[in-house]
N, CA, C and O of each residue as an XYZ file, in Angstrom:
852
protein
N     121.062    100.801    134.827
C     119.427    100.492    135.025
C     118.490    101.403    134.154
O     118.872    102.566    134.277
N     117.502    101.315    133.394
C     116.709    101.515    132.511
C     116.058    102.463    133.194
O     115.672    102.171    134.326
N     115.781    103.871    132.633
C     114.798    104.276    133.063
C     113.481    104.359    132.024
O     113.233    105.079    131.057
N     112.846    103.404    132.613
C     111.460    102.982    131.840
C     110.608    104.078    131.554
O     110.547    104.195    130.330
N     109.999    104.838    132.066
C     108.911    105.652    131.989
C     109.656    106.632    130.792
O     109.131    106.802    129.692
N     111.126    107.324    131.236
C     112.090    107.842    129.945
C     111.626    107.496    128.583
O     110.955    108.115    127.757
N     112.227    106.221    128.588
C     112.222    105.448    127.539
C     110.981    105.108    126.748
O     110.981    105.285    125.530
N     110.069    104.694    127.291
C     108.668    104.600    127.027
C     108.099    105.959    126.556
O     107.431    105.843    125.529
N     108.199    107.318    127.078
C     107.666    108.317    126.513
C     108.379    108.796    125.324
O     107.755    109.473    124.506
N     109.510    108.544    125.152
C     110.289    109.174    123.980
C     109.331    108.677    122.893
O     108.907    109.512    122.094
N     108.919    107.295    122.776
C     108.304    107.140    121.473
C     106.972    107.719    121.376
O     106.259    107.947    122.353
N     106.524    108.052    119.635
C     105.367    108.452    119.621
C     104.511    107.097    118.905
O     104.980    106.331    118.063
N     103.480    107.063    119.350
C     102.395    105.839    118.735
C     101.173    106.220    118.090
O     100.541    107.214    118.448
N     100.819    105.478    117.164
C      99.771    105.982    116.797
C      98.885    104.574    116.230
O      99.582    103.606    115.925
N      97.731    104.473    116.118
C      97.105    103.268    115.724
C      95.757    103.548    114.548
O      94.658    103.777    115.052
N      95.832    103.533    113.433
C      94.427    104.075    112.512
C      94.249    102.684    111.714
O      94.977    101.692    111.733
N      92.988    102.935    110.970
C      92.681    102.042    109.752
C      92.304    103.085    108.387
O      91.475    103.995    108.383
N      93.108    102.677    107.358
C      93.299    103.720    106.044
C      92.964    102.392    105.101
O      93.083    101.197    105.372
N      92.510    103.035    103.918
C      92.644    102.318    102.753
C      93.950    101.776    102.298
O      94.969    102.374    102.643
N      94.047    100.518    101.428
C      95.325    100.145    101.142
C      95.741    101.122    100.018
O      95.005    102.045     99.671
N      97.092    100.854     99.396
C      97.404    101.894     98.228
C      96.596    101.607     96.853
O      96.739    102.245     95.810
N      95.827    100.652     97.039
C      95.066    100.230     95.978
C      93.526    100.742     96.009
O      92.860    100.716     94.974
N      93.083    101.124     97.013
C      92.229    101.658     97.643
C      90.676    100.713     97.715
O      89.526    101.131     97.848
N      91.198     99.291     97.565
C      90.142     98.583     97.835
C      89.604     98.245     99.251
O      88.478     98.322     99.742
N      90.987     97.784     99.807
C      90.761     97.059    101.036
C      91.487     98.147    102.298
O      92.421     98.939    102.165
N      90.574     97.794    103.647
C      91.415     98.463    104.732
C      92.413     97.689    105.180
O      92.598     96.505    104.897
N      93.348     98.690    106.206
C      94.419     98.011    106.746
C      94.613     98.558    108.003
O      94.252     99.730    108.112
N      95.070     98.043    108.946
C      95.419     98.463    109.997
C      96.942     99.110    110.131
O      97.912     98.408    109.847
N      97.110    100.487    110.579
C      98.566    100.967    110.352
C      98.932    101.175    111.834
O      98.181    101.688    112.664
N     100.361    100.647    112.103
C     100.979    100.768    113.679
C     101.937    101.744    113.453
O     102.788    101.506    112.597
N     101.966    102.776    114.041
C     103.106    103.723    113.293
C     103.865    103.974    114.897
O     103.182    103.857    115.914
N     105.321    104.324    114.959
C     106.073    104.456    115.900
C     106.912    105.697    115.316
O     107.017    105.857    114.099
N     107.490    106.548    116.225
C     108.272    107.602    115.836
C     109.450    108.019    117.034
O     109.051    107.929    118.195
N     110.420    108.325    116.888
C     111.508    108.515    117.850
C     112.265    109.219    117.285
O     112.255    109.074    116.062
N     113.171    110.194    117.809
C     114.167    110.957    117.449
C     115.391    110.216    118.031
O     115.466    109.631    119.111
N     116.499    110.395    116.907
C     117.339    109.181    117.126
C     118.870    110.369    117.017
O     118.871    111.342    116.263
N     119.814    110.072    117.749
C     121.158    110.632    117.838
C     121.960    110.255    116.367
O     121.996    109.078    116.008
N     122.421    111.029    115.771
C     123.136    111.029    114.633
C     122.611    111.443    113.444
O     121.422    111.724    113.596
N     123.078    111.637    112.062
C     122.936    112.055    110.904
C     122.105    110.977    110.245
O     122.253    109.899    110.820
N     121.331    110.936    109.284
C     120.556    109.765    108.515
C     121.501    108.831    108.355
O     121.385    107.675    108.760
N     122.826    109.444    107.547
C     123.788    108.485    107.113
C     123.960    107.017    108.068
O     124.050    105.832    107.745
N     123.955    107.790    109.500
C     124.659    106.926    110.435
C     123.489    106.098    110.751
O     123.624    104.882    110.889
N     122.382    106.657    110.871
C     121.044    105.656    111.521
C     121.050    104.816    110.481
O     121.253    103.643    110.797
N     120.861    105.076    109.113
C     120.549    104.119    108.068
C     121.514    102.942    107.995
O     121.209    101.755    107.881
N     122.672    103.450    108.075
C     123.770    102.402    108.451
C     123.591    101.005    109.583
O     123.809     99.803    109.436
N     123.112    101.794    110.699
C     123.095    100.915    111.916
C     121.559    100.035    111.700
O     121.180     99.052    112.337
N     120.794    100.820    110.490
C     119.761    100.094    110.413
C     119.748     98.979    109.627
O     118.938     98.083    109.864
N     120.655     98.888    108.577
C     120.630     98.145    107.304
C     122.131     97.249    107.226
O     122.269     96.228    106.551
N     122.867     97.682    107.808
C     124.313     97.236    107.720
C     124.563     96.026    108.812
O     124.664     96.261    110.016
N     124.676     94.323    108.086
C     124.496     93.413    108.788
C     125.648     93.188    110.072
O     125.508     92.437    111.037
N     126.689     93.978    109.802
C     127.616     93.950    110.871
C     127.435     94.935    111.952
O     128.381     95.033    112.733
N     126.404     95.685    112.151
C     126.084     96.576    113.008
C     124.668     95.820    113.480
O     124.669     95.488    114.665
N     123.523     95.519    112.758
C     122.220     95.656    113.669
C     122.299     94.022    114.451
O     121.651     93.717    115.452
N     123.096     93.261    113.833
C     123.012     92.271    115.099
C     123.362     92.712    116.482
O     123.036     92.037    117.458
N     124.057     93.897    116.586
C     124.625     94.338    117.997
C     123.330     94.611    118.591
O     122.999     94.060    119.641
N     122.522     95.490    117.937
C     121.302     96.107    118.966
C     119.947     95.125    118.798
O     119.041     95.042    119.628
N     120.038     94.335    117.401
C     118.555     93.746    117.267
C     118.911     92.173    116.683
O     119.392     91.636    117.680
N     118.918     91.511    115.960
C     119.040     90.290    115.555
C     120.077     89.912    114.126
O     119.876     90.567    113.104
N     120.787     89.213    114.130
C     121.518     89.006    112.864
C     120.527     88.680    111.763
O     119.467     88.058    111.835
N     121.279     89.398    110.458
C     120.423     89.659    109.403
C     121.164     89.356    108.176
O     122.348     89.691    108.186
N     120.642     88.708    106.967
C     121.154     88.223    106.091
C     120.063     88.561    104.956
O     118.866     88.806    105.103
N     120.976     88.488    103.558
C     120.184     88.569    102.367
C     120.764     89.299    101.369
O     121.873     89.813    101.514
N     119.855     89.430     99.960
C     120.471     90.296     99.230
C     119.990     91.830     99.311
O     119.096     92.270     98.587
N     120.541     92.442    100.077
C     120.072     93.809    100.866
C     119.947     95.063     99.630
O     120.607     96.101     99.655
N     119.165     94.774     98.799
C     118.957     95.790     97.890
C     117.266     95.568     97.413
O     116.636     94.528     97.604
N     116.671     96.940     96.686
C     115.574     96.738     95.984
C     115.090     95.545     95.089
O     115.553     95.554     93.948
N     114.381     94.690     95.357
C     113.969     93.546     94.537
C     114.959     92.181     95.416
O     114.866     90.975     95.186
N     115.645     92.693     96.184
C     116.290     91.533     97.126
C     115.422     90.958     98.014
O     114.249     91.328     98.069
N     115.946     89.935     98.845
C     115.251     89.463    100.274
C     116.076     89.738    101.517
O     117.242     90.134    101.530
N     115.381     89.497    102.452
C     116.119     89.446    104.016
C     115.457     88.284    104.973
O     114.305     87.871    104.841
N     116.160     87.946    105.713
C     115.954     87.143    106.756
C     116.531     87.571    108.394
O     117.722     87.865    108.492
N     115.872     87.587    109.338
C     116.458     88.000    110.382
C     116.523     86.649    111.057
O     115.633     85.854    110.754
N     117.444     86.269    111.926
C     117.856     85.130    112.570
C     116.722     84.746    113.304
O     116.421     85.601    114.137
N     115.874     83.613    113.290
C     115.122     83.145    114.320
C     113.615     84.356    114.411
O     112.861     84.391    115.384
N     113.479     85.171    113.270
C     112.446     86.006    113.448
C     111.859     86.146    111.833
O     112.081     85.337    110.932
N     111.116     87.297    111.739
C     110.801     87.268    110.158
C     111.597     87.453    109.135
O     112.779     87.559    109.459
N     111.358     87.536    107.941
C     112.155     87.656    106.678
C     111.061     88.380    105.664
O     109.915     88.727    105.948
N     111.711     88.497    104.471
C     110.540     89.191    103.517
C     111.263     89.717    102.599
O     112.491     89.643    102.630
N     110.442     90.468    101.427
C     111.228     90.901    100.201
C     111.272     92.377    100.431
O     110.432     93.077    100.996
N     112.626     92.783     99.785
C     112.795     94.453    100.185
C     112.242     94.793     98.384
O     112.680     94.407     97.300
N     111.046     95.729     98.800
C     110.334     96.791     97.883
C     110.816     97.771     97.429
O     110.861     97.994     96.219
N     111.410     98.784     98.612
C     112.098     99.972     98.127
C     113.141    100.196     99.064
O     112.812    100.117    100.248
N     114.394    100.474     98.784
C     115.543    100.526     99.408
C     116.330    101.667     99.062
O     117.239    101.316     98.310
N     116.348    102.981     99.326
C     116.450    104.530     98.776
C     117.182    105.061    100.012
O     116.715    105.913    100.768
N     118.287    104.517    100.131
C     119.321    105.202    101.445
C     119.407    106.926    100.975
O     119.291    107.398     99.844
N     119.642    107.615    102.240
C     119.147    107.291    103.360
C     117.797    107.420    104.038
O     117.705    107.661    105.241
N     116.783    107.259    103.266
C     115.742    108.011    103.262
C     114.432    107.021    103.648
O     113.679    107.288    104.584
N     114.281    105.890    102.823
C     113.206    105.235    102.583
C     113.557    103.596    102.789
O     114.560    103.200    102.195
N     113.074    102.973    103.300
C     113.235    101.453    103.216
C     111.524    100.745    103.472
O     110.701    101.109    104.313
N     111.392     99.716    102.498
C     110.160     99.381    102.497
C     110.200     97.900    102.125
O     110.554     97.574    100.992
N     109.830     96.935    103.096
C     109.940     95.369    103.050
C     108.538     94.805    103.478
O     107.810     95.390    104.280
N     108.207     93.536    102.831
C     107.116     92.722    103.388
C     107.851     92.224    104.829
O     109.037     92.464    105.053
N     107.195     91.678    105.537
C     107.608     91.163    107.004
C     106.874     90.192    107.298
O     105.757     90.405    107.769
N     107.312     88.979    107.097
C     106.840     87.579    107.548
C     105.423     87.108    106.584
O     104.814     86.050    106.744
N     105.114     88.080    105.651
C     104.409     87.688    104.622
C     103.999     88.678    103.857
O     104.053     89.809    104.339
N     103.468     88.491    102.419
C     103.468     89.446    101.589
C     102.291     90.694    101.746
O     102.178     91.689    101.030
N     101.477     90.307    102.900
C     100.474     91.518    103.310
C     100.895     92.274    104.677
O     100.220     93.087    105.308
N     102.041     91.846    104.932
C     102.374     92.653    105.991
C     103.489     93.392    105.591
O     104.409     92.795    105.030
N     103.569     94.803    105.822
C     104.676     95.650    105.387
C     105.140     96.512    106.210
O     104.448     97.280    106.879
N     106.365     96.440    106.215
C     106.911     97.769    107.061
C     107.726     98.737    106.384
O     108.649     98.504    105.604
N     107.209    100.044    106.833
C     108.110    100.948    105.964
C     108.970    101.651    106.882
O     108.564    101.600    108.043
N     109.946    102.238    106.719
C     111.034    102.922    107.289
C     111.029    104.190    106.777
O     111.046    104.319    105.553
N     111.007    105.214    107.535
C     111.539    106.411    106.974
C     112.216    107.404    107.667
O     111.709    107.790    108.720
N     113.397    107.964    107.240
C     114.329    108.800    107.856
C     114.423    110.553    107.559
O     115.011    111.003    106.576
N     113.874    111.245    108.384
C     113.931    112.571    108.166
C     115.205    113.373    108.676
O     115.475    112.859    109.761
N     116.023    114.282    108.439
C     116.827    115.071    109.217
C     116.321    115.616    109.759
O     115.251    116.082    109.367
N     116.916    115.901    111.187
C     116.513    116.654    112.348
C     117.502    117.750    112.540
O     118.433    118.070    111.801
N     117.083    118.320    113.796
C     117.851    119.315    114.009
C     118.974    118.881    114.894
O     118.914    117.920    115.662
N     120.306    119.899    114.676
C     121.525    119.376    115.875
C     121.805    118.016    115.339
O     122.029    117.181    116.215
N     121.851    117.541    113.960
C     122.474    116.594    113.841
C     121.527    115.106    114.034
O     121.909    114.049    113.532
N     120.551    115.196    114.648
C     119.665    114.302    114.849
C     118.756    113.744    113.607
O     118.600    114.457    112.615
N     118.285    112.716    113.676
C     117.371    112.212    112.500
C     115.871    111.743    113.152
O     115.742    111.162    114.230
N     114.995    112.055    112.424
C     113.549    111.417    113.091
C     113.464    110.459    112.190
O     113.454    110.668    110.977
N     113.371    108.925    112.933
C     112.660    107.551    112.290
C     111.500    107.191    112.697
O     111.169    106.926    113.853
N     110.688    107.173    111.488
C     109.332    106.580    111.769
C     109.144    105.114    110.907
O     109.352    104.834    109.726
N     108.719    104.426    111.907
C     108.359    103.065    111.309
C     106.840    102.785    111.323
O     106.160    102.863    112.346
N     106.343    102.439    110.058
C     104.947    102.019    110.105
C     104.837    100.677    109.344
O     105.347    100.408    108.257
N     103.982     99.797    110.222
C     103.559     98.614    109.602
C     102.216     98.060    109.747
O     101.581     97.677    110.730
N     101.895     98.136    108.204
C     100.582     97.996    107.893
C     100.180     96.324    107.729
O     101.113     95.611    107.358
N      99.136     95.797    107.928
C      98.513     94.580    107.709
C      96.944     94.695    107.398
O      96.317     95.668    107.815
N      96.451     93.887    106.808
C      95.108     93.860    106.302
C      94.121     94.010    107.520
O      94.291     93.226    108.453
N      93.352     94.712    107.587
C      92.198     94.368    108.458
C      91.743     93.255    109.053
O      91.705     93.042    110.265
N      91.344     92.432    108.042
C      91.145     90.971    108.013
C      92.045     90.314    108.925
O      91.687     89.644    109.894
N      93.289     90.548    108.551
C      94.097     89.522    109.232
C      94.585     90.146    110.690
O      95.177     89.344    111.412
N      94.418     91.368    111.154
C      94.378     92.100    112.350
C      93.409     91.662    113.054
O      93.679     91.172    114.151
N      92.021     91.725    112.599
C      90.987     91.821    113.371
C      90.415     93.304    113.649
O      89.231     93.471    113.355
N      91.039     94.264    114.118
C      90.976     95.431    114.506
C      92.305     96.264    114.730
O      93.473     95.952    114.500
N      91.874     97.172    115.137
C      93.168     98.285    116.162
C      93.666     97.599    117.049
O      94.838     97.892    117.284
N      93.206     96.719    117.700
C      93.856     95.861    119.268
C      95.060     95.160    118.487
O      96.082     94.965    119.144
N      95.043     94.797    117.271
C      95.985     93.881    116.789
C      97.357     94.738    117.000
O      98.406     94.107    117.130
N      97.372     96.070    117.034
C      98.727     96.652    117.257
C      99.395     96.318    118.775
O     100.581     96.530    119.031
N      98.527     95.819    119.630
C      99.313     95.251    120.742
C     100.218     93.898    120.802
O     100.931     93.558    121.746
N     100.003     93.129    119.440
C     100.613     92.134    119.285
C     102.239     92.419    118.353
O     103.056     91.500    118.300
N     102.455     93.454    117.838
C     103.599     94.003    117.352
C     104.176     95.688    118.032
O     105.362     95.965    118.207
N     103.256     96.425    118.263
C     103.637     97.604    119.091
C     104.845     97.438    120.059
O     105.840     98.157    119.965
N     104.730     96.575    120.882
C     105.908     96.693    121.982
C     107.073     95.849    121.539
O     108.093     95.825    122.227
N     106.968     95.112    120.358
C     108.240     94.835    119.807
C     109.020     95.941    119.126
O     110.247     96.020    119.176
N     108.074     96.961    118.360
C     108.788     97.700    117.753
C     109.266     98.691    118.772
O     110.338     99.273    118.604
N     108.740     98.840    119.506
C     108.976     99.896    120.765
C     110.552     99.463    121.323
O     111.517    100.225    121.369
N     110.523     98.023    121.730
C     111.804     97.617    121.982
C     112.859     97.679    121.162
O     113.971     97.928    121.629
N     112.670     97.459    119.807
C     113.503     97.784    118.357
C     113.969     99.625    118.837
O     115.075    100.147    118.977
N     113.248     99.916    118.910
C     113.521    101.593    118.690
C     114.562    102.171    120.102
O     115.322    103.120    120.297
N     114.081    101.010    120.867
C     114.794    101.675    122.609
C     116.166    101.225    122.139
O     117.088    102.041    122.143
N     116.424     99.543    121.593
C     117.883     99.016    121.348
C     118.855     99.787    120.250
O     120.079     99.857    120.362
N     118.094    100.339    119.189
C     118.576    101.171    118.199
C     119.305    102.401    118.892
O     120.528    102.541    118.922
N     118.325    103.319    119.473
C     118.759    104.543    120.460
C     119.886    104.311    121.374
O     120.685    105.194    121.685
N     119.931    102.972    121.839
C     121.148    102.811    122.743
C     122.166    102.674    122.372
O     123.202    103.165    122.819
N     121.950    101.640    121.064
C     123.544    101.249    120.365
C     124.105    102.750    119.663
O     125.307    102.967    119.819
N     123.380    103.686    118.978
C     123.846    104.529    118.337
C     124.300    105.745    119.080
O     124.926    106.680    118.582
N     123.885    105.624    120.433
C     124.631    106.574    121.536
C     125.752    105.846    122.378
O     126.266    106.445    123.322
N     126.171    104.453    122.019
C     127.412    103.944    122.503
C     126.776    102.734    123.765
O     127.436    101.857    124.323
N     125.573    102.996    123.918
C     125.325    101.858    125.022
C     124.988    100.457    124.619
O     123.847    100.061    124.382
N     126.162     99.692    124.557
C     126.056     98.491    123.961
C     125.451     97.285    124.705
O     126.101     97.175    125.745
N     124.608     96.436    124.654
C     124.132     95.562    125.042
C     124.531     93.909    124.406
O     124.119     93.447    123.342
N     125.534     93.151    125.501
C     126.499     91.961    125.121
C     125.505     91.277    123.922
O     125.654     91.401    122.707
N     124.437     90.513    124.643
C     123.666     89.643    123.917
C     122.286     90.536    123.734
O     121.604     90.695    124.747
N     121.927     91.012    122.731
C     120.439     91.821    122.281
C     119.411     90.498    122.605
O     118.559     90.509    123.494
N     119.626     89.595    121.877
C     118.604     88.324    122.041
C     118.301     88.019    123.706
O     117.157     88.036    124.160
N     119.253     87.799    124.356
C     118.797     87.346    125.776
C     118.389     88.555    126.391
O     117.376     88.476    127.086
N     118.907     89.575    126.300
C     118.276     90.801    127.006
C     116.655     91.422    126.560
O     115.859     92.089    127.221
N     116.572     90.854    125.085
C     115.315     90.953    125.137
C     114.205     90.266    125.990
O     113.165     90.764    126.421
N     114.717     88.916    126.135
C     114.010     88.266    127.494
C     114.164     88.602    128.872
O     113.791     87.845    129.768
N     114.819     89.959    129.118
C     115.306     90.393    130.378
C     114.017     90.566    130.939
O     113.011     90.818    130.275
N     114.073     90.373    132.657
C     112.967     91.260    133.311
C     113.202     92.678    133.000
O     112.302     93.305    132.440
N     114.199     93.195    133.271
C     114.613     94.790    132.775
C     113.660     95.318    131.324
O     112.967     96.329    131.210
N     113.874     94.457    130.533
C     113.124     94.788    129.315
C     111.813     94.702    129.603
O     111.102     95.658    129.292
N     111.214     93.521    130.268
C     110.122     93.261    130.369
C     109.125     94.487    130.977
O     108.039     94.867    130.539
N     109.979     95.020    132.280
C     109.367     95.974    132.684
C     109.085     97.410    131.718
O     108.103     98.140    131.860
N     110.186     97.615    130.718
C     109.763     98.668    129.701
C     108.681     98.019    128.795
O     108.067     98.890    128.180
N     108.310     96.914    128.556
C     107.432     96.288    127.920
C     106.003     96.382    128.598
O     104.985     96.321    127.908
N     105.968     96.511    129.787
C     104.556     96.725    130.944
C     104.431     97.767    130.562
O     103.226     97.972    130.410
N     105.137     98.794    130.240
C     104.953    100.455    130.032
C     104.291    100.529    128.689
O     103.218    101.055    128.394
N     105.215     99.846    127.884
C     104.573     99.764    126.477
C     103.259     99.494    125.943
O     102.560    100.054    125.099
N     103.102     98.322    126.787
C     101.717     97.719    126.773
C     100.375     98.739    127.290
O      99.187     98.712    126.966
N     100.970     99.436    128.025
C     100.000    100.483    128.795
C      99.697    101.532    127.898
O      98.557    101.908    127.628
N     101.009    102.111    127.333
C     100.538    103.133    126.013
C     100.153    102.490    125.137
O      99.483    103.261    124.452
N     100.143    101.385    124.632
C      99.223    100.970    123.521
C      98.194    100.744    123.668
O      97.518    100.777    122.640
N      97.541    100.426    124.847
C      96.352    100.348    125.261
C      95.611    101.793    124.971
O      94.719    102.182    124.217
N      96.436    102.362    125.948
C      95.556    103.761    125.655
C      95.371    104.220    124.268
O      94.293    104.609    123.819
N      96.588    104.150    123.547
C      96.254    104.877    122.055
C      95.557    104.214    121.424
O      95.031    104.829    120.496
N      95.245    102.991    121.521
C      94.078    102.052    120.598
C      92.838    102.624    121.108
O      92.027    103.124    120.329
N      92.641    102.583    122.348
C      91.350    102.828    123.288
C      91.207    104.234    122.437
O      90.173    104.254    121.769
N      91.976    105.340    122.328
C      91.747    106.902    121.749
C      91.381    106.696    120.823
O      90.334    107.249    120.485
N      92.125    105.692    119.822
C      91.897    105.699    118.210
C      90.364    105.475    117.756
O      89.792    106.128    116.882
N      89.695    104.207    118.678
C      88.452    103.992    118.161
C      88.231    102.987    117.380
O      87.127    102.616    116.981
N      89.485    102.420    117.090
C      89.422    101.230    116.084
C      89.398     99.758    116.615
O      89.779     98.752    116.016
N      88.885     99.850    117.828
C      88.526     98.730    118.317
C      87.812     98.488    119.600
O      87.936     99.313    120.505
N      87.092     97.451    119.753
C      85.894     97.540    121.095
C      86.667     97.217    122.626
O      87.864     96.931    122.656
N      86.113     97.273    123.458
C      86.403     97.171    124.760
C      86.960     95.547    124.563
O      88.157     95.356    124.777
N      86.340     94.707    124.270
C      86.393     93.078    124.178
C      87.659     92.992    123.412
O      88.612     92.369    123.880
N      87.715     93.508    122.406
C      88.857     93.399    121.499
C      90.202     93.662    121.988
O      91.169     92.907    121.883
N      90.158     94.993    122.621
C      91.394     95.396    123.616
C      91.647     94.675    124.669
O      92.836     94.469    124.912
N      90.865     94.237    125.355
C      91.279     93.293    126.676
C      91.683     92.304    126.336
O      92.484     91.918    127.187
N      91.564     91.323    125.206
C      91.776     90.215    124.678
C      93.364     90.163    124.051
O      94.152     89.223    124.153
N      93.563     91.369    123.423
C      94.857     91.613    122.578
C      95.725     91.954    123.732
O      96.923     91.670    123.767
N      95.028     92.625    124.758
C      96.255     93.325    125.946
C      96.700     92.130    126.719
O      97.831     92.215    127.198
N      96.001     90.986    126.941
C      96.191     89.722    127.654
C      97.171     89.047    126.895
O      97.990     88.475    127.614
N      97.388     88.906    125.524
C      97.694     88.165    124.638
C      99.295     88.897    124.961
O     100.207     88.264    125.493
N      99.394     90.179    124.571
C     100.500     90.949    124.419
C     101.336     90.648    126.378
O     102.547     90.440    126.445
N     100.613     90.678    127.482
C     101.175     90.356    128.537
C     101.901     89.131    128.545
O     103.039     88.906    128.956
N     101.018     88.337    127.998
C     101.703     86.734    128.038
C     102.962     86.873    126.984
O     103.970     86.241    127.299
N     102.999     87.528    125.935
C     103.895     87.251    124.711
C     105.158     88.211    125.700
O     106.235     87.669    125.946
N     104.932     89.319    126.083
C     106.076     90.332    126.306
C     106.510     90.396    127.788
O     107.610     90.878    128.056
N     105.612     89.883    128.866
C     106.177     90.257    130.183
C     105.973     88.858    130.903
O     105.502     88.980    132.034
N     106.135     88.021    130.642
C     106.085     86.552    131.152
C     106.478     86.220    132.405
O     106.044     85.326    133.132
N     107.469     87.138    132.627
C     107.823     86.855    134.003
C     107.470     87.858    135.016
O     108.136     87.879    136.050
N     106.587     88.624    134.867
C     106.175     89.658    135.695
C     104.874     89.427    136.317
O     103.988     89.051    135.549
N     104.515     89.606    137.799
C     102.973     89.062    138.111
C     102.151     89.754    137.211
O     102.507     90.474    136.278
N     100.690     89.386    137.688
C      99.721     90.032    137.127
C      99.629     91.475    138.243
O      99.218     92.529    137.758
N      99.913     91.442    139.282
C      99.985     92.861    139.768
C     100.999     94.115    139.270
O     100.872     95.339    139.269
N     102.034     93.222    138.860
C     103.030     94.292    137.962
C     102.675     94.678    136.754
O     103.402     95.541    136.262
N     101.704     94.277    136.062
C     100.978     94.369    134.592
C      99.642     95.364    134.651
O      99.250     96.191    133.828
N      99.111     94.979    135.894
C      97.744     95.744    135.738
C      97.578     96.981    135.585
O      96.442     97.442    135.476
C-alpha cells in the first residue's frame, strides 16, 4: 500500500519563467527534485538502460548516445542533445522546443540527487499553469524510479500507471503543483483552474470530484 503523503512530499517542485538559452524567448520551467538511493552510476543505469527502464517506466529504444534519438513506447520520443554519464542527460521530448534535462549529483551516504527540468516555450505552455499538464506525470516517474532502485518492483508499470492507487498519488501531486504555481505568480486564477481541471481528467479519471476537491 502506497504511503501517498510521504511519497508526494518527498518531491521538491518549482515553476518559473525564464529566458531561453539564446535570451530571446521566454520559457516555462517545470522542475522536480528527489533524493534516490544508490550512487550516480546505479541511478544513471536505471534511467538509461533499456533492459531496466521498462521495469519502472516504459520500454525504450533508439541510438542512445549524444546525437542519437530515442522513443518511449506509446509515449514521447526525441533527440539526444547531451549524454554525459553519469551526470547530465538533455533530450528533446515530443518536439524540438520541448526539452528535458536530467542532472545527477552525488549525495550523502551513497545517495544521488536527481533533478529533472522540463522547459517549453511560454507561447506553447500559455502560462506557468502548463506545469499541471506534465508535473504529475514526472512525479509518477520519480516515484517509480525510487521504488525500483530500492527493490520494490511493479509487475506491469504501464498498467499500474492507470491504477486507482496511483491516481490517489496523482491527486496529491495535483494539489501540490497547484499550490506551487499559485506561489510562483506565473499564472492567473482562471489559467490555474482550467489547467487543474484538465489535470484531474488526465491523471485521476476514476476518482470522484469529492476525492480530488
